[in-house]
PDB file of N, CA, C and O in Angstrom:
ATOM      1  N   GLN A   1     161.442 146.269 112.712  1.00  0.00           N
ATOM      2  CA  GLN A   1     162.536 145.775 111.888  1.00  0.00           C
ATOM      3  C   GLN A   1     163.637 146.822 111.816  1.00  0.00           C
ATOM      4  O   GLN A   1     163.389 148.027 111.842  1.00  0.00           O
ATOM      5  N   VAL A   2     164.864 146.313 111.726  1.00  0.00           N
ATOM      6  CA  VAL A   2     166.044 147.177 111.690  1.00  0.00           C
ATOM      7  C   VAL A   2     166.874 146.813 110.470  1.00  0.00           C
ATOM      8  O   VAL A   2     167.058 145.632 110.177  1.00  0.00           O
ATOM      9  N   HIS A   3     167.376 147.815 109.756  1.00  0.00           N
ATOM     10  CA  HIS A   3     168.246 147.579 108.605  1.00  0.00           C
ATOM     11  C   HIS A   3     169.688 147.490 109.088  1.00  0.00           C
ATOM     12  O   HIS A   3     170.158 148.357 109.824  1.00  0.00           O
ATOM     13  N   LEU A   4     170.389 146.433 108.669  1.00  0.00           N
ATOM     14  CA  LEU A   4     171.772 146.230 109.111  1.00  0.00           C
ATOM     15  C   LEU A   4     172.783 146.281 107.982  1.00  0.00           C
ATOM     16  O   LEU A   4     173.984 146.234 108.246  1.00  0.00           O
ATOM     17  N   GLY A   5     172.354 146.373 106.759  1.00  0.00           N
ATOM     18  CA  GLY A   5     173.286 146.408 105.649  1.00  0.00           C
ATOM     19  C   GLY A   5     172.573 146.106 104.350  1.00  0.00           C
ATOM     20  O   GLY A   5     171.349 146.200 104.253  1.00  0.00           O
ATOM     21  N   LYS A   6     173.371 145.738 103.340  1.00  0.00           N
ATOM     22  CA  LYS A   6     172.822 145.411 102.026  1.00  0.00           C
ATOM     23  C   LYS A   6     173.415 144.115 101.510  1.00  0.00           C
ATOM     24  O   LYS A   6     174.545 143.755 101.840  1.00  0.00           O
ATOM     25  N   ARG A   7     172.634 143.420 100.692  1.00  0.00           N
ATOM     26  CA  ARG A   7     173.076 142.223  99.993  1.00  0.00           C
ATOM     27  C   ARG A   7     172.429 142.260  98.623  1.00  0.00           C
ATOM     28  O   ARG A   7     171.206 142.345  98.521  1.00  0.00           O
ATOM     29  N   ASP A   8     173.217 142.200  97.583  1.00  0.00           N
ATOM     30  CA  ASP A   8     172.691 142.249  96.216  1.00  0.00           C
ATOM     31  C   ASP A   8     171.760 143.442  96.022  1.00  0.00           C
ATOM     32  O   ASP A   8     170.672 143.301  95.464  1.00  0.00           O
ATOM     33  N   ASN A   9     172.190 144.615  96.483  1.00  0.00           N
ATOM     34  CA  ASN A   9     171.414 145.852  96.364  1.00  0.00           C
ATOM     35  C   ASN A   9     170.074 145.815  97.082  1.00  0.00           C
ATOM     36  O   ASN A   9     169.197 146.628  96.789  1.00  0.00           O
ATOM     37  N   ARG A  10     169.900 144.892  98.011  1.00  0.00           N
ATOM     38  CA  ARG A  10     168.687 144.830  98.816  1.00  0.00           C
ATOM     39  C   ARG A  10     169.075 145.018 100.276  1.00  0.00           C
ATOM     40  O   ARG A  10     170.138 144.572 100.707  1.00  0.00           O
ATOM     41  N   LEU A  11     168.206 145.679 101.031  1.00  0.00           N
ATOM     42  CA  LEU A  11     168.469 145.893 102.442  1.00  0.00           C
ATOM     43  C   LEU A  11     168.395 144.585 103.211  1.00  0.00           C
ATOM     44  O   LEU A  11     167.542 143.739 102.943  1.00  0.00           O
ATOM     45  N   ILE A  12     169.299 144.432 104.169  1.00  0.00           N
ATOM     46  CA  ILE A  12     169.240 143.298 105.092  1.00  0.00           C
ATOM     47  C   ILE A  12     168.531 143.805 106.336  1.00  0.00           C
ATOM     48  O   ILE A  12     169.002 144.722 107.009  1.00  0.00           O
ATOM     49  N   ARG A  13     167.389 143.191 106.632  1.00  0.00           N
ATOM     50  CA  ARG A  13     166.593 143.577 107.792  1.00  0.00           C
ATOM     51  C   ARG A  13     166.497 142.418 108.765  1.00  0.00           C
ATOM     52  O   ARG A  13     166.473 141.252 108.372  1.00  0.00           O
ATOM     53  N   VAL A  14     166.443 142.765 110.047  1.00  0.00           N
ATOM     54  CA  VAL A  14     166.164 141.775 111.081  1.00  0.00           C
ATOM     55  C   VAL A  14     164.992 142.283 111.902  1.00  0.00           C
ATOM     56  O   VAL A  14     164.691 143.477 111.904  1.00  0.00           O
ATOM     57  N   ASP A  15     164.340 141.375 112.593  1.00  0.00           N
ATOM     58  CA  ASP A  15     163.177 141.759 113.393  1.00  0.00           C
ATOM     59  C   ASP A  15     163.567 142.549 114.638  1.00  0.00           C
ATOM     60  O   ASP A  15     162.882 143.503 115.005  1.00  0.00           O
ATOM     61  N   CYS A  16     164.661 142.158 115.288  1.00  0.00           N
ATOM     62  CA  CYS A  16     165.094 142.837 116.508  1.00  0.00           C
ATOM     63  C   CYS A  16     166.612 142.934 116.537  1.00  0.00           C
ATOM     64  O   CYS A  16     167.317 141.998 116.160  1.00  0.00           O
ATOM     65  N   ARG A  17     167.098 144.070 116.986  1.00  0.00           N
ATOM     66  CA  ARG A  17     168.523 144.244 117.233  1.00  0.00           C
ATOM     67  C   ARG A  17     168.672 144.998 118.535  1.00  0.00           C
ATOM     68  O   ARG A  17     167.882 145.890 118.840  1.00  0.00           O
ATOM     69  N   PHE A  18     169.673 144.643 119.293  1.00  0.00           N
ATOM     70  CA  PHE A  18     169.879 145.249 120.592  1.00  0.00           C
ATOM     71  C   PHE A  18     171.044 146.226 120.503  1.00  0.00           C
ATOM     72  O   PHE A  18     172.186 145.804 120.322  1.00  0.00           O
ATOM     73  N   PRO A  19     170.774 147.545 120.628  1.00  0.00           N
ATOM     74  CA  PRO A  19     171.829 148.553 120.506  1.00  0.00           C
ATOM     75  C   PRO A  19     173.002 148.258 121.438  1.00  0.00           C
ATOM     76  O   PRO A  19     172.823 147.823 122.576  1.00  0.00           O
ATOM     77  N   GLY A  20     174.187 148.503 120.932  1.00  0.00           N
ATOM     78  CA  GLY A  20     175.394 148.264 121.710  1.00  0.00           C
ATOM     79  C   GLY A  20     175.866 146.826 121.669  1.00  0.00           C
ATOM     80  O   GLY A  20     176.846 146.478 122.328  1.00  0.00           O
ATOM     81  N   THR A  21     175.179 145.976 120.898  1.00  0.00           N
ATOM     82  CA  THR A  21     175.580 144.576 120.774  1.00  0.00           C
ATOM     83  C   THR A  21     175.560 144.179 119.298  1.00  0.00           C
ATOM     84  O   THR A  21     175.097 144.930 118.439  1.00  0.00           O
ATOM     85  N   LYS A  22     176.065 143.000 119.035  1.00  0.00           N
ATOM     86  CA  LYS A  22     175.997 142.402 117.699  1.00  0.00           C
ATOM     87  C   LYS A  22     175.022 141.236 117.724  1.00  0.00           C
ATOM     88  O   LYS A  22     175.217 140.242 117.025  1.00  0.00           O
ATOM     89  N   VAL A  23     173.967 141.359 118.532  1.00  0.00           N
ATOM     90  CA  VAL A  23     172.939 140.323 118.639  1.00  0.00           C
ATOM     91  C   VAL A  23     171.709 140.778 117.869  1.00  0.00           C
ATOM     92  O   VAL A  23     171.226 141.898 118.037  1.00  0.00           O
ATOM     93  N   ALA A  24     171.216 139.887 117.023  1.00  0.00           N
ATOM     94  CA  ALA A  24     169.992 140.144 116.266  1.00  0.00           C
ATOM     95  C   ALA A  24     169.054 138.958 116.448  1.00  0.00           C
ATOM     96  O   ALA A  24     169.496 137.830 116.669  1.00  0.00           O
ATOM     97  N   VAL A  25     167.770 139.224 116.354  1.00  0.00           N
ATOM     98  CA  VAL A  25     166.768 138.175 116.511  1.00  0.00           C
ATOM     99  C   VAL A  25     165.846 138.175 115.299  1.00  0.00           C
ATOM    100  O   VAL A  25     165.370 139.218 114.851  1.00  0.00           O
ATOM    101  N   GLU A  26     165.611 136.983 114.787  1.00  0.00           N
ATOM    102  CA  GLU A  26     164.656 136.775 113.703  1.00  0.00           C
ATOM    103  C   GLU A  26     163.474 135.994 114.258  1.00  0.00           C
ATOM    104  O   GLU A  26     163.656 134.994 114.952  1.00  0.00           O
ATOM    105  N   LEU A  27     162.274 136.446 113.955  1.00  0.00           N
ATOM    106  CA  LEU A  27     161.053 135.782 114.366  1.00  0.00           C
ATOM    107  C   LEU A  27     160.462 135.105 113.138  1.00  0.00           C
ATOM    108  O   LEU A  27     160.080 135.767 112.173  1.00  0.00           O
ATOM    109  N   LEU A  28     160.393 133.793 113.186  1.00  0.00           N
ATOM    110  CA  LEU A  28     160.018 133.018 112.011  1.00  0.00           C
ATOM    111  C   LEU A  28     158.572 132.554 112.083  1.00  0.00           C
ATOM    112  O   LEU A  28     158.206 131.712 112.903  1.00  0.00           O
ATOM    113  N   GLY A  29     157.772 133.119 111.211  1.00  0.00           N
ATOM    114  CA  GLY A  29     156.392 132.671 111.072  1.00  0.00           C
ATOM    115  C   GLY A  29     156.276 131.813 109.822  1.00  0.00           C
ATOM    116  O   GLY A  29     157.011 132.004 108.853  1.00  0.00           O
ATOM    117  N   TYR A  30     155.372 130.894 109.853  1.00  0.00           N
ATOM    118  CA  TYR A  30     155.220 129.955 108.743  1.00  0.00           C
ATOM    119  C   TYR A  30     154.861 130.652 107.432  1.00  0.00           C
ATOM    120  O   TYR A  30     155.259 130.199 106.359  1.00  0.00           O
ATOM    121  N   ARG A  31     154.124 131.729 107.514  1.00  0.00           N
ATOM    122  CA  ARG A  31     153.664 132.424 106.310  1.00  0.00           C
ATOM    123  C   ARG A  31     154.815 132.952 105.443  1.00  0.00           C
ATOM    124  O   ARG A  31     154.745 132.890 104.215  1.00  0.00           O
ATOM    125  N   TYR A  32     155.863 133.468 106.074  1.00  0.00           N
ATOM    126  CA  TYR A  32     156.940 134.117 105.323  1.00  0.00           C
ATOM    127  C   TYR A  32     158.241 133.328 105.290  1.00  0.00           C
ATOM    128  O   TYR A  32     159.249 133.833 104.796  1.00  0.00           O
ATOM    129  N   HIS A  33     158.241 132.131 105.792  1.00  0.00           N
ATOM    130  CA  HIS A  33     159.497 131.371 105.858  1.00  0.00           C
ATOM    131  C   HIS A  33     159.282 129.915 105.477  1.00  0.00           C
ATOM    132  O   HIS A  33     159.754 129.021 106.180  1.00  0.00           O
ATOM    133  N   ARG A  34     158.577 129.658 104.375  1.00  0.00           N
ATOM    134  CA  ARG A  34     158.306 128.259 104.032  1.00  0.00           C
ATOM    135  C   ARG A  34     158.581 127.888 102.585  1.00  0.00           C
ATOM    136  O   ARG A  34     158.764 126.707 102.293  1.00  0.00           O
ATOM    137  N   THR A  35     158.617 128.840 101.673  1.00  0.00           N
ATOM    138  CA  THR A  35     158.858 128.478 100.275  1.00  0.00           C
ATOM    139  C   THR A  35     160.354 128.345 100.021  1.00  0.00           C
ATOM    140  O   THR A  35     161.177 128.786 100.824  1.00  0.00           O
ATOM    141  N   GLU A  36     160.685 127.738  98.906  1.00  0.00           N
ATOM    142  CA  GLU A  36     162.102 127.588  98.518  1.00  0.00           C
ATOM    143  C   GLU A  36     162.791 128.949  98.451  1.00  0.00           C
ATOM    144  O   GLU A  36     163.897 129.108  98.969  1.00  0.00           O
ATOM    145  N   LEU A  37     162.154 129.921  97.823  1.00  0.00           N
ATOM    146  CA  LEU A  37     162.732 131.261  97.702  1.00  0.00           C
ATOM    147  C   LEU A  37     162.892 131.916  99.070  1.00  0.00           C
ATOM    148  O   LEU A  37     163.932 132.512  99.352  1.00  0.00           O
ATOM    149  N   GLN A  38     161.883 131.812  99.914  1.00  0.00           N
ATOM    150  CA  GLN A  38     161.962 132.401 101.242  1.00  0.00           C
ATOM    151  C   GLN A  38     163.069 131.766 102.073  1.00  0.00           C
ATOM    152  O   GLN A  38     163.803 132.465 102.773  1.00  0.00           O
ATOM    153  N   LEU A  39     163.191 130.446 101.999  1.00  0.00           N
ATOM    154  CA  LEU A  39     164.244 129.759 102.749  1.00  0.00           C
ATOM    155  C   LEU A  39     165.630 130.148 102.242  1.00  0.00           C
ATOM    156  O   LEU A  39     166.548 130.350 103.035  1.00  0.00           O
ATOM    157  N   ARG A  40     165.781 130.252 100.925  1.00  0.00           N
ATOM    158  CA  ARG A  40     167.075 130.655 100.358  1.00  0.00           C
ATOM    159  C   ARG A  40     167.418 132.079 100.783  1.00  0.00           C
ATOM    160  O   ARG A  40     168.550 132.354 101.183  1.00  0.00           O
ATOM    161  N   THR A  41     166.452 132.978 100.699  1.00  0.00           N
ATOM    162  CA  THR A  41     166.672 134.365 101.095  1.00  0.00           C
ATOM    163  C   THR A  41     167.049 134.449 102.568  1.00  0.00           C
ATOM    164  O   THR A  41     167.969 135.177 102.939  1.00  0.00           O
ATOM    165  N   ASP A  42     166.333 133.701 103.406  1.00  0.00           N
ATOM    166  CA  ASP A  42     166.636 133.675 104.842  1.00  0.00           C
ATOM    167  C   ASP A  42     168.063 133.194 105.097  1.00  0.00           C
ATOM    168  O   ASP A  42     168.805 133.827 105.848  1.00  0.00           O
ATOM    169  N   SER A  43     168.444 132.096 104.488  1.00  0.00           N
ATOM    170  CA  SER A  43     169.779 131.539 104.739  1.00  0.00           C
ATOM    171  C   SER A  43     170.873 132.471 104.244  1.00  0.00           C
ATOM    172  O   SER A  43     171.902 132.613 104.904  1.00  0.00           O
ATOM    173  N   GLU A  44     170.673 133.104 103.101  1.00  0.00           N
ATOM    174  CA  GLU A  44     171.673 134.053 102.585  1.00  0.00           C
ATOM    175  C   GLU A  44     171.807 135.253 103.521  1.00  0.00           C
ATOM    176  O   GLU A  44     172.916 135.723 103.775  1.00  0.00           O
ATOM    177  N   ARG A  45     170.678 135.750 104.034  1.00  0.00           N
ATOM    178  CA  ARG A  45     170.700 136.888 104.951  1.00  0.00           C
ATOM    179  C   ARG A  45     171.421 136.520 106.244  1.00  0.00           C
ATOM    180  O   ARG A  45     172.273 137.274 106.714  1.00  0.00           O
ATOM    181  N   ILE A  46     171.089 135.371 106.819  1.00  0.00           N
ATOM    182  CA  ILE A  46     171.718 134.943 108.071  1.00  0.00           C
ATOM    183  C   ILE A  46     173.215 134.727 107.870  1.00  0.00           C
ATOM    184  O   ILE A  46     174.015 135.113 108.723  1.00  0.00           O
ATOM    185  N   ASN A  47     173.599 134.120 106.761  1.00  0.00           N
ATOM    186  CA  ASN A  47     175.027 133.914 106.480  1.00  0.00           C
ATOM    187  C   ASN A  47     175.759 135.244 106.375  1.00  0.00           C
ATOM    188  O   ASN A  47     176.850 135.387 106.927  1.00  0.00           O
ATOM    189  N   GLN A  48     175.185 136.220 105.678  1.00  0.00           N
ATOM    190  CA  GLN A  48     175.833 137.520 105.535  1.00  0.00           C
ATOM    191  C   GLN A  48     175.974 138.207 106.893  1.00  0.00           C
ATOM    192  O   GLN A  48     177.015 138.792 107.191  1.00  0.00           O
ATOM    193  N   LEU A  49     174.939 138.135 107.703  1.00  0.00           N
ATOM    194  CA  LEU A  49     175.015 138.734 109.036  1.00  0.00           C
ATOM    195  C   LEU A  49     176.078 138.040 109.898  1.00  0.00           C
ATOM    196  O   LEU A  49     176.821 138.704 110.619  1.00  0.00           O
ATOM    197  N   THR A  50     176.148 136.725 109.824  1.00  0.00           N
ATOM    198  CA  THR A  50     177.152 135.972 110.586  1.00  0.00           C
ATOM    199  C   THR A  50     178.552 136.358 110.139  1.00  0.00           C
ATOM    200  O   THR A  50     179.432 136.563 110.975  1.00  0.00           O
ATOM    201  N   LEU A  51     178.771 136.459 108.841  1.00  0.00           N
ATOM    202  CA  LEU A  51     180.079 136.862 108.329  1.00  0.00           C
ATOM    203  C   LEU A  51     180.434 138.292 108.720  1.00  0.00           C
ATOM    204  O   LEU A  51     181.609 138.655 108.762  1.00  0.00           O
ATOM    205  N   SER A  52     179.413 139.105 109.006  1.00  0.00           N
ATOM    206  CA  SER A  52     179.625 140.487 109.445  1.00  0.00           C
ATOM    207  C   SER A  52     179.779 140.599 110.962  1.00  0.00           C
ATOM    208  O   SER A  52     179.887 141.700 111.501  1.00  0.00           O
ATOM    209  N   GLY A  53     179.788 139.450 111.648  1.00  0.00           N
ATOM    210  CA  GLY A  53     180.046 139.460 113.078  1.00  0.00           C
ATOM    211  C   GLY A  53     178.824 139.419 113.974  1.00  0.00           C
ATOM    212  O   GLY A  53     178.954 139.531 115.193  1.00  0.00           O
ATOM    213  N   TYR A  54     177.653 139.262 113.405  1.00  0.00           N
ATOM    214  CA  TYR A  54     176.435 139.199 114.220  1.00  0.00           C
ATOM    215  C   TYR A  54     176.172 137.783 114.720  1.00  0.00           C
ATOM    216  O   TYR A  54     176.492 136.795 114.060  1.00  0.00           O
ATOM    217  N   LEU A  55     175.585 137.722 115.897  1.00  0.00           N
ATOM    218  CA  LEU A  55     175.029 136.483 116.413  1.00  0.00           C
ATOM    219  C   LEU A  55     173.525 136.603 116.184  1.00  0.00           C
ATOM    220  O   LEU A  55     172.868 137.464 116.769  1.00  0.00           O
ATOM    221  N   VAL A  56     172.991 135.746 115.341  1.00  0.00           N
ATOM    222  CA  VAL A  56     171.576 135.821 114.978  1.00  0.00           C
ATOM    223  C   VAL A  56     170.836 134.654 115.616  1.00  0.00           C
ATOM    224  O   VAL A  56     171.138 133.490 115.353  1.00  0.00           O
ATOM    225  N   LEU A  57     169.876 134.981 116.445  1.00  0.00           N
ATOM    226  CA  LEU A  57     169.011 133.975 117.042  1.00  0.00           C
ATOM    227  C   LEU A  57     167.721 133.922 116.234  1.00  0.00           C
ATOM    228  O   LEU A  57     167.219 134.953 115.786  1.00  0.00           O
ATOM    229  N   GLN A  58     167.190 132.725 116.052  1.00  0.00           N
ATOM    230  CA  GLN A  58     165.937 132.551 115.332  1.00  0.00           C
ATOM    231  C   GLN A  58     164.938 131.860 116.253  1.00  0.00           C
ATOM    232  O   GLN A  58     165.235 130.830 116.858  1.00  0.00           O
ATOM    233  N   PHE A  59     163.753 132.448 116.345  1.00  0.00           N
ATOM    234  CA  PHE A  59     162.688 131.874 117.149  1.00  0.00           C
ATOM    235  C   PHE A  59     161.428 131.750 116.312  1.00  0.00           C
ATOM    236  O   PHE A  59     161.087 132.653 115.547  1.00  0.00           O
ATOM    237  N   THR A  60     160.745 130.635 116.460  1.00  0.00           N
ATOM    238  CA  THR A  60     159.476 130.448 115.753  1.00  0.00           C
ATOM    239  C   THR A  60     158.358 131.129 116.532  1.00  0.00           C
ATOM    240  O   THR A  60     158.486 131.425 117.720  1.00  0.00           O
ATOM    241  N   TYR A  61     157.268 131.364 115.829  1.00  0.00           N
ATOM    242  CA  TYR A  61     156.074 131.913 116.463  1.00  0.00           C
ATOM    243  C   TYR A  61     155.644 131.024 117.627  1.00  0.00           C
ATOM    244  O   TYR A  61     155.285 131.515 118.697  1.00  0.00           O
ATOM    245  N   GLU A  62     155.685 129.729 117.407  1.00  0.00           N
ATOM    246  CA  GLU A  62     155.289 128.758 118.431  1.00  0.00           C
ATOM    247  C   GLU A  62     156.148 128.911 119.687  1.00  0.00           C
ATOM    248  O   GLU A  62     155.626 128.852 120.800  1.00  0.00           O
ATOM    249  N   ALA A  63     157.442 129.104 119.522  1.00  0.00           N
ATOM    250  CA  ALA A  63     158.333 129.260 120.668  1.00  0.00           C
ATOM    251  C   ALA A  63     158.036 130.551 121.430  1.00  0.00           C
ATOM    252  O   ALA A  63     158.017 130.558 122.660  1.00  0.00           O
ATOM    253  N   VAL A  64     157.808 131.625 120.708  1.00  0.00           N
ATOM    254  CA  VAL A  64     157.525 132.910 121.354  1.00  0.00           C
ATOM    255  C   VAL A  64     156.235 132.829 122.167  1.00  0.00           C
ATOM    256  O   VAL A  64     156.162 133.355 123.278  1.00  0.00           O
ATOM    257  N   VAL A  65     155.229 132.175 121.616  1.00  0.00           N
ATOM    258  CA  VAL A  65     153.929 132.100 122.284  1.00  0.00           C
ATOM    259  C   VAL A  65     153.896 131.052 123.391  1.00  0.00           C
ATOM    260  O   VAL A  65     153.357 131.306 124.468  1.00  0.00           O
ATOM    261  N   ASN A  66     154.467 129.877 123.135  1.00  0.00           N
ATOM    262  CA  ASN A  66     154.324 128.754 124.070  1.00  0.00           C
ATOM    263  C   ASN A  66     155.521 128.522 124.985  1.00  0.00           C
ATOM    264  O   ASN A  66     155.392 127.857 126.012  1.00  0.00           O
ATOM    265  N   ARG A  67     156.684 129.063 124.625  1.00  0.00           N
ATOM    266  CA  ARG A  67     157.887 128.859 125.446  1.00  0.00           C
ATOM    267  C   ARG A  67     158.683 130.157 125.586  1.00  0.00           C
ATOM    268  O   ARG A  67     159.888 130.178 125.333  1.00  0.00           O
ATOM    269  N   PRO A  68     158.013 131.233 125.987  1.00  0.00           N
ATOM    270  CA  PRO A  68     158.711 132.519 126.060  1.00  0.00           C
ATOM    271  C   PRO A  68     159.877 132.519 127.046  1.00  0.00           C
ATOM    272  O   PRO A  68     160.823 133.290 126.883  1.00  0.00           O
ATOM    273  N   ASP A  69     159.819 131.660 128.066  1.00  0.00           N
ATOM    274  CA  ASP A  69     160.922 131.581 129.025  1.00  0.00           C
ATOM    275  C   ASP A  69     162.212 131.159 128.336  1.00  0.00           C
ATOM    276  O   ASP A  69     163.280 131.681 128.653  1.00  0.00           O
ATOM    277  N   LYS A  70     162.127 130.218 127.394  1.00  0.00           N
ATOM    278  CA  LYS A  70     163.324 129.787 126.644  1.00  0.00           C
ATOM    279  C   LYS A  70     163.808 130.882 125.713  1.00  0.00           C
ATOM    280  O   LYS A  70     165.012 131.099 125.575  1.00  0.00           O
ATOM    281  N   VAL A  71     162.874 131.575 125.074  1.00  0.00           N
ATOM    282  CA  VAL A  71     163.236 132.678 124.171  1.00  0.00           C
ATOM    283  C   VAL A  71     164.000 133.745 124.946  1.00  0.00           C
ATOM    284  O   VAL A  71     165.052 134.212 124.509  1.00  0.00           O
ATOM    285  N   VAL A  72     163.470 134.119 126.082  1.00  0.00           N
ATOM    286  CA  VAL A  72     164.122 135.142 126.909  1.00  0.00           C
ATOM    287  C   VAL A  72     165.473 134.646 127.417  1.00  0.00           C
ATOM    288  O   VAL A  72     166.454 135.388 127.379  1.00  0.00           O
ATOM    289  N   ALA A  73     165.536 133.416 127.886  1.00  0.00           N
ATOM    290  CA  ALA A  73     166.793 132.877 128.416  1.00  0.00           C
ATOM    291  C   ALA A  73     167.877 132.842 127.348  1.00  0.00           C
ATOM    292  O   ALA A  73     169.018 133.218 127.617  1.00  0.00           O
ATOM    293  N   HIS A  74     167.541 132.402 126.151  1.00  0.00           N
ATOM    294  CA  HIS A  74     168.537 132.360 125.072  1.00  0.00           C
ATOM    295  C   HIS A  74     168.966 133.764 124.665  1.00  0.00           C
ATOM    296  O   HIS A  74     170.141 134.003 124.387  1.00  0.00           O
ATOM    297  N   THR A  75     168.027 134.677 124.632  1.00  0.00           N
ATOM    298  CA  THR A  75     168.357 136.055 124.258  1.00  0.00           C
ATOM    299  C   THR A  75     169.262 136.698 125.303  1.00  0.00           C
ATOM    300  O   THR A  75     170.232 137.369 124.952  1.00  0.00           O
ATOM    301  N   VAL A  76     168.958 136.503 126.564  1.00  0.00           N
ATOM    302  CA  VAL A  76     169.803 137.047 127.644  1.00  0.00           C
ATOM    303  C   VAL A  76     171.196 136.437 127.575  1.00  0.00           C
ATOM    304  O   VAL A  76     172.193 137.146 127.715  1.00  0.00           O
ATOM    305  N   GLU A  77     171.271 135.139 127.361  1.00  0.00           N
ATOM    306  CA  GLU A  77     172.576 134.477 127.244  1.00  0.00           C
ATOM    307  C   GLU A  77     173.395 135.084 126.109  1.00  0.00           C
ATOM    308  O   GLU A  77     174.589 135.340 126.265  1.00  0.00           O
ATOM    309  N   ALA A  78     172.756 135.311 124.982  1.00  0.00           N
ATOM    310  CA  ALA A  78     173.450 135.915 123.836  1.00  0.00           C
ATOM    311  C   ALA A  78     173.896 137.332 124.161  1.00  0.00           C
ATOM    312  O   ALA A  78     175.017 137.721 123.834  1.00  0.00           O
ATOM    313  N   LEU A  79     173.041 138.093 124.790  1.00  0.00           N
ATOM    314  CA  LEU A  79     173.381 139.475 125.114  1.00  0.00           C
ATOM    315  C   LEU A  79     174.532 139.564 126.111  1.00  0.00           C
ATOM    316  O   LEU A  79     175.373 140.456 126.000  1.00  0.00           O
ATOM    317  N   LEU A  80     174.582 138.671 127.067  1.00  0.00           N
ATOM    318  CA  LEU A  80     175.663 138.678 128.044  1.00  0.00           C
ATOM    319  C   LEU A  80     176.995 138.275 127.428  1.00  0.00           C
ATOM    320  O   LEU A  80     178.054 138.677 127.910  1.00  0.00           O
ATOM    321  N   GLY A  81     176.941 137.487 126.368  1.00  0.00           N
ATOM    322  CA  GLY A  81     178.169 137.019 125.739  1.00  0.00           C
ATOM    323  C   GLY A  81     178.614 137.812 124.535  1.00  0.00           C
ATOM    324  O   GLY A  81     179.716 137.593 124.032  1.00  0.00           O
ATOM    325  N   ARG A  82     177.781 138.738 124.051  1.00  0.00           N
ATOM    326  CA  ARG A  82     178.092 139.454 122.813  1.00  0.00           C
ATOM    327  C   ARG A  82     177.972 140.962 122.964  1.00  0.00           C
ATOM    328  O   ARG A  82     177.093 141.577 122.361  1.00  0.00           O
ATOM    329  N   ARG A  83     178.834 141.553 123.749  1.00  0.00           N
ATOM    330  CA  ARG A  83     178.858 143.011 123.867  1.00  0.00           C
ATOM    331  C   ARG A  83     179.600 143.601 122.677  1.00  0.00           C
ATOM    332  O   ARG A  83     180.503 142.966 122.132  1.00  0.00           O
ATOM    333  N   ALA A  84     179.234 144.786 122.278  1.00  0.00           N
ATOM    334  CA  ALA A  84     179.873 145.453 121.135  1.00  0.00           C
ATOM    335  C   ALA A  84     181.342 145.714 121.456  1.00  0.00           C
ATOM    336  O   ALA A  84     181.712 145.974 122.601  1.00  0.00           O
ATOM    337  N   ALA A  85     182.154 145.640 120.432  1.00  0.00           N
ATOM    338  CA  ALA A  85     183.590 145.885 120.621  1.00  0.00           C
ATOM    339  C   ALA A  85     183.888 147.367 120.625  1.00  0.00           C
ATOM    340  O   ALA A  85     185.044 147.764 120.772  1.00  0.00           O
TER     341      ALA A  85
END
């Protein structure tokens, strides 16, 4: 996990960030992304990162395990289109 800033005096963390880019990746597992509070926290974090210029990709556990080719393809596409300014 990487810290990218703060929101309401709490650190904003993402699962993956690629140095030299504004691309971040969130890995969504059912355990930590299913309650009302967790969903609200997730959406607020993603919105803040988007407003700060990040492109945030979200992948489920199922996608990472069963469709890694799509995960990699989307990540590469984002990285090619989002170089740091």
